[in-house]
Each structure stands twice: as C-alpha cells, then as structure tokens.
GUKE-268947 format. One record per residue: x, y, z of N, C-alpha, C, CB in turn; residue number from 1; residue in three letters. Coordinates in Angstrom, 3 decimals, m for minus. Glycine has a CB too. Example, Ala and Ser with C-alpha at 12.3 -4.5 7.8 and 13.67 -1.06 7.14 Angstrom:
BEGIN
PT       n_c1       n_c2       n_c3      ca_c1      ca_c2      ca_c3       c_c1       c_c2       c_c3      cb_c1      cb_c2      cb_c3   resi   resn
PT     13.190     m5.690      7.800     12.300     m4.500      7.800     13.200     m3.300      7.800     11.308     m4.473      9.046      1    ALA
PT     12.850     m2.250      7.080     13.670     m1.060      7.140     12.900      0.030      7.870     14.084     m0.598      5.725      2    SER
This chain:
BEGIN
PT       n_c1       n_c2       n_c3      ca_c1      ca_c2      ca_c3       c_c1       c_c2       c_c3      cb_c1      cb_c2      cb_c3   resi   resn
PT    m54.475    m75.149     92.343    m54.771    m74.326     91.195    m55.895    m74.979     90.398    m53.512    m74.121     90.323      1    MET
PT    m56.467    m74.197     89.508    m57.616    m74.679     88.749    m57.465    m74.326     87.271    m58.921    m74.087     89.311      2    LYS
PT    m57.801    m75.299     86.411    m57.877    m75.069     84.967    m59.356    m75.009     84.624    m57.125    m76.200     84.136      3    ILE
PT    m59.755    m73.977     83.906    m61.155    m73.786     83.522    m61.238    m73.709     82.000    m61.753    m72.497     84.180      4    ILE
PT    m62.175    m74.459     81.430    m62.360    m74.469     79.981    m63.814    m74.152     79.662    m61.948    m75.840     79.372      5    GLN
PT    m64.021    m73.152     78.798    m65.361    m72.812     78.300    m65.574    m73.613     77.017    m65.520    m71.245     78.043      6    GLU
PT    m65.806    m74.903     77.165    m65.840    m75.816     76.019    m66.875    m75.423     74.970    m66.121    m77.216     76.493      7    ARG
PT    m67.988    m74.855     75.388    m69.062    m74.497     74.457    m68.571    m73.510     73.384    m70.251    m73.891     75.229      8    ILE
PT    m67.502    m72.749     73.684    m66.964    m71.764     72.751    m65.791    m72.302     71.928    m66.528    m70.533     73.508      9    LYS
PT    m65.425    m73.572     72.135    m64.289    m74.175     71.438    m64.552    m74.242     69.934    m64.002    m75.584     71.993     10    CYS
PT    m63.500    m73.965     69.143    m63.616    m74.054     67.684    m62.929    m75.311     67.139    m63.013    m72.805     67.029     11    ILE
PT    m62.334    m76.104     68.019    m61.729    m77.374     67.609    m60.442    m77.255     66.829    m62.689    m78.128     66.803     12    GLY
PT    m59.663    m76.210     67.069    m58.419    m76.032     66.305    m57.321    m76.999     66.738    m57.920    m74.605     66.452     13    CYS
PT    m57.392    m77.490     67.966    m56.421    m78.468     68.448    m55.123    m77.890     68.989    m56.100    m79.394     67.362     14    GLY
PT    m55.008    m76.569     69.075    m53.757    m75.977     69.558    m53.477    m76.349     71.015    m53.807    m74.456     69.412     15    SER
PT    m54.507    m76.432     71.843    m54.297    m76.793     73.257    m53.763    m78.217     73.378    m55.613    m76.652     74.056     16    CYS
PT    m54.307    m79.124     72.601    m53.823    m80.508     72.626    m52.388    m80.594     72.111    m54.741    m81.412     71.785     17    GLU
PT    m52.057    m79.786     71.117    m50.714    m79.809     70.541    m49.658    m79.396     71.563    m50.649    m78.890     69.325     18    ALA
PT    m49.959    m78.384     72.384    m48.969    m77.913     73.354    m49.121    m78.547     74.727    m49.061    m76.424     73.487     19    VAL
PT    m50.287    m79.153     75.000    m50.526    m79.694     76.338    m51.395    m80.960     76.317    m51.187    m78.636     77.207     20    CYS
PT    m50.880    m82.035     75.731    m51.670    m83.273     75.678    m51.908    m83.902     77.054    m50.977    m84.277     74.786     21    PRO
PT    m51.179    m83.447     78.060    m51.399    m83.945     79.427    m52.800    m83.602     79.911    m50.352    m83.358     80.393     22    LYS
PT    m53.308    m82.423     79.536    m54.602    m81.962     80.021    m55.689    m81.840     78.957    m54.428    m80.656     80.671     23    PHE
PT    m55.323    m81.805     77.675    m56.320    m81.575     76.627    m56.251    m82.628     75.528    m56.132    m80.194     76.022     24    PHE
PT    m57.425    m82.953     74.979    m57.515    m83.860     73.840    m58.735    m83.477     73.019    m57.595    m85.349     74.301     25    GLU
PT    m58.692    m83.794     71.728    m59.856    m83.558     70.883    m60.801    m84.741     71.049    m59.447    m83.362     69.381     26    LEU
PT    m62.042    m84.439     71.353    m63.053    m85.467     71.564    m63.654    m85.895     70.222    m64.159    m84.955     72.518     27    ALA
PT    m64.519    m86.887     70.267    m65.158    m87.399     69.047    m65.968    m86.342     68.310    m66.053    m88.564     69.388     28    GLU
PT    m66.465    m85.330     69.045    m67.250    m84.274     68.401    m66.372    m83.204     67.754    m68.176    m83.627     69.414     29    ASP
PT    m65.026    m83.380     67.826    m64.109    m82.448     67.193    m63.713    m81.267     68.055    m64.704    m81.951     65.952     30    GLY
PT    m64.246    m81.194     69.266    m63.925    m80.097     70.171    m62.936    m80.567     71.230    m65.203    m79.544     70.832     31    LEU
PT    m62.219    m79.617     71.778    m61.252    m79.918     72.827    m61.962    m80.334     74.107    m60.348    m78.709     73.090     32    SER
PT    m61.340    m81.254     74.816    m61.886    m81.737     76.076    m60.799    m81.646     77.143    m62.416    m83.198     75.937     33    SER
PT    m61.157    m81.123     78.309    m60.249    m81.039     79.445    m60.251    m82.393     80.140    m60.661    m79.890     80.430     34    LEU
PT    m59.159    m83.116     80.047    m59.075    m84.464     80.609    m59.328    m84.433     82.114    m57.698    m85.089     80.312     35    LYS
PT    m60.320    m85.188     82.555    m60.646    m85.251     83.972    m61.444    m84.066     84.476    m59.403    m85.363     84.758     36    GLY
PT    m61.795    m83.149     83.587    m62.546    m81.956     83.980    m63.960    m82.298     84.425    m62.595    m80.964     82.830     37    GLY
PT    m64.425    m81.576     85.412    m65.781    m81.759     85.946    m66.667    m80.609     85.470    m65.764    m81.834     87.510     38    LYS
PT    m67.919    m80.888     85.106    m68.827    m79.817     84.699    m69.035    m78.809     85.824    m70.173    m80.398     84.263     39    PRO
PT    m69.017    m77.532     85.455    m69.281    m76.431     86.389    m70.059    m75.383     85.613    m67.941    m75.830     87.002     40    ALA
PT    m71.375    m75.530     85.604    m72.199    m74.671     84.753    m71.941    m75.038     83.303    m71.898    m73.160     85.006     41    GLY
PT    m71.613    m74.041     82.484    m71.295    m74.295     81.069    m69.816    m74.620     80.876    m71.675    m73.080     80.210     42    GLU
PT    m69.014    m74.522     81.923    m67.574    m74.751     81.838    m67.199    m76.128     82.370    m66.819    m73.672     82.607     43    ASN
PT    m65.937    m76.468     82.178    m65.349    m77.648     82.799    m64.170    m77.168     83.625    m64.910    m78.723     81.729     44    PHE
PT    m64.005    m77.743     84.817    m62.936    m77.333     85.719    m62.161    m78.546     86.207    m63.503    m76.547     86.907     45    GLU
PT    m60.877    m78.323     86.459    m60.022    m79.380     86.982    m59.071    m78.772     88.003    m59.235    m80.090     85.840     46    LEU
PT    m59.115    m79.291     89.230    m58.203    m78.866     90.292    m56.900    m79.644     90.127    m58.829    m79.097     91.720     47    GLU
PT    m55.764    m78.931     90.123    m54.456    m79.572     89.963    m53.442    m78.924     90.898    m53.972    m79.479     88.494     48    VAL
PT    m52.400    m79.671     91.221    m51.294    m79.138     92.022    m50.414    m78.231     91.163    m50.451    m80.291     92.629     49    GLU
PT    m50.135    m78.691     89.933    m49.228    m77.979     89.037    m49.895    m77.864     87.671    m47.846    m78.707     88.928     50    ASP
PT    m50.119    m76.645     87.214    m50.808    m76.447     85.932    m49.922    m76.784     84.743    m51.289    m75.013     85.813     51    VAL
PT    m48.617    m76.810     84.959    m47.703    m77.209     83.896    m47.984    m76.513     82.574    m47.771    m78.691     83.703     52    GLY
PT    m48.185    m77.297     81.532    m48.364    m76.770     80.182    m49.739    m76.126     79.952    m48.158    m77.877     79.184     53    CYS
PT    m50.643    m76.227     80.906    m51.981    m75.634     80.732    m51.901    m74.120     80.554    m52.876    m75.969     81.936     54    ALA
PT    m50.919    m73.482     81.186    m50.756    m72.035     81.014    m50.405    m71.712     79.566    m49.664    m71.490     81.965     55    GLN
PT    m49.553    m72.525     78.964    m49.198    m72.326     77.558    m50.416    m72.556     76.662    m48.046    m73.271     77.150     56    GLN
PT    m51.232    m73.560     76.991    m52.448    m73.821     76.222    m53.393    m72.623     76.302    m53.153    m75.098     76.735     57    ALA
PT    m53.499    m72.030     77.489    m54.361    m70.859     77.662    m53.879    m69.698     76.799    m54.405    m70.436     79.139     58    ALA
PT    m52.566    m69.523     76.744    m52.001    m68.423     75.967    m52.130    m68.629     74.462    m50.552    m68.240     76.324     59    GLU
PT    m52.054    m69.880     74.008    m52.063    m70.161     72.569    m53.480    m70.293     71.997    m51.286    m71.436     72.292     60    ILE
PT    m54.470    m70.516     72.843    m55.852    m70.710     72.376    m56.339    m69.466     71.623    m56.797    m71.018     73.575     61    CYS
PT    m56.724    m69.614     70.343    m57.129    m68.449     69.559    m58.441    m67.817     70.008    m57.244    m68.834     68.131     62    PRO
PT    m59.276    m68.555     70.718    m60.548    m67.981     71.184    m60.547    m67.742     72.705    m61.714    m68.911     70.805     63    VAL
PT    m59.383    m67.948     73.345    m59.185    m67.629     74.760    m60.250    m68.230     75.679    m59.162    m66.138     74.939     64    GLN
PT    m60.479    m69.544     75.534    m61.500    m70.217     76.352    m60.910    m71.001     77.507    m62.321    m71.143     75.494     65    ILE
PT    m59.576    m70.924     77.677    m58.906    m71.644     78.762    m58.380    m70.617     79.758    m57.742    m72.552     78.218     66    ILE
PT    m58.686    m70.832     81.030    m58.217    m69.953     82.097    m57.488    m70.787     83.134    m59.395    m69.171     82.744     67    LYS
PT    m56.460    m70.209     83.729    m55.725    m70.862     84.812    m55.789    m69.918     86.017    m54.219    m71.185     84.396     68    VAL
PT    m56.307    m70.437     87.111    m56.444    m69.617     88.332    m55.734    m70.269     89.490    m57.922    m69.396     88.686     69    GLU
C-alpha cells in the first residue's frame, strides 16, 4: 500500500501527527512531514505493508492532502 501526501498544500494544523505520529510529524517549517516519504513530483510517497493510522489521518485532515492507496 502507499501513503501519499501533498505537502505543498499543508496548513500545519497538526491533526495528522496527533492521530498518527507513526507516519507524520510537524517539521521545522511548521508543516506536516511524512516520515520516510520519498519525493514524487510535488508529493511525498511512502510504500508500507500496513497503513495503520494513516487512514485516520487522511480522514481527519481538514485540507484532504493525505491519500491512502
């Protein structure tokens, strides 16, 4: 499975980190960062066996910049 984050659209609310610190953290610039994510165009992607709490982070994100495929 894959977690995709459109970081450029992040507003830095921290909701993803609050529900899923395994995959998300607020970086020094105040925006959310996908831990271990690799750049893919303007997005960051991370291949994982189990998305775990990332699905909840995708659902709670107010600007809907997290996708789980």
